[in-house]
C-alpha positions, -999 to +999 in steps of 0.1 A: +720+187+234+747+189+260+769+159+270+750+156+303+716+156+286+728+129+261+741+107+290+708+111+309+687+103+277+709+072+272+705+061+308+667+067+307+664+047+274+684+018+289+663+017+320+631+017+299+643-012+278+654-031+309+620-026+326+601-036+294+622-068+291+616-076+328+579-071+324+578-094+293+597-122+311+574-120+341+543-121+320+556-151+301+564-170+333+532-161+351+513-191+336+541-216+344+545-209+381+530-236+403+526-227+439+529-253+468+502-256+495+495-280+522+459-293+526+449-268+553+463-239+533+447-250+501+413-254+517+414-221+534+426-203+502+398-220+483+372-208+509+386-172+508+387-171+470+425-166+468+427-200+450+403-208+422+391-243+412+410-252+381+441-233+391+473-255+390+490-260+423+512-285+441+495-302+470+518-318+495+516-338+528+514-374+539+493-401+523+466-407+549+465-442+564+438-464+550+431-442+519+455-456+493+433-473+467+455-487+439+443-517+420+468-539+403+468-535+365+447-503+366+460-468+363+432-451+382+444-444+418+429-425+447+443-415+481+440-387+506+467-362+515+468-349+550+489-324+570+474-335+603+449-307+603+430-311+570+426-339+545+420-337+508+411-366+485+432-370+454+426-389+422+453-398+398+450-415+364+484-428+356+510-452+369+517-444+406+554-443+417+563-474+435+575-455+466+541-441+474+525-458+504+505-448+534+522-424+559+548-413+534+554-379+520+538-370+486+535-340+463+507-340+438+505-314+410+471-307+395+439-288+401+410-288+426+377-299+410+358-291+442+370-278+476+375-314+489+387-332+457+420-327+439+428-342+405+465-348+400+483-351+367+517-357+384+526-374+417+560-372+433+572-395+461+601-395+484+631-416+472+644-430+505+635-433+541+652-400+551+640-378+522+610-356+524+601-330+497+613-297+511+579-280+507+562-308+525+588-309+553+585-271+558+547-272+559+547-300+584+574-284+606+553-252+608+524-272+622+546-290+647+540-324+630+577-332+623+609-332+642+645-333+629+662-367+629+699-377+625+715-359+596+689-332+595+664-353+577+628-349+588+613-380+605+577-385+617+570-381+653+555-411+670+518-412+665+519-388+635+497-398+605 
């Protein structure tokens, strides 16, 4: 075997090992990746079959006015998440963050039971009046439901849900 052939064999072996390691890492991470959708996107993907009931996702938007149903002393909470074009009811069976209220941004992580009902096992809320989870802000900006305020923080337009 010539020097050139040995070098080529070594390079081919190295690339093969690198490709195998990359494939193993991607397969291991495949089950832990959680994709973000707004209500309209999630409903359309459920209808088209791209998203299956029981598949873990993050659903984000605004808590729809008049839908927050949290009883004092009980863990079971229900509310609706909207992006202005579609609304999905969400149930959550744990202590709800204090910052969640109607009209505020929320990201719920869980699964769809049916195309119009989402069961969350984790709920995230904004932490001050100028913060909006980046995924929620981007989804609402694409739909024209939000405008930029002072300091670049998204703020609701007047009349927005």
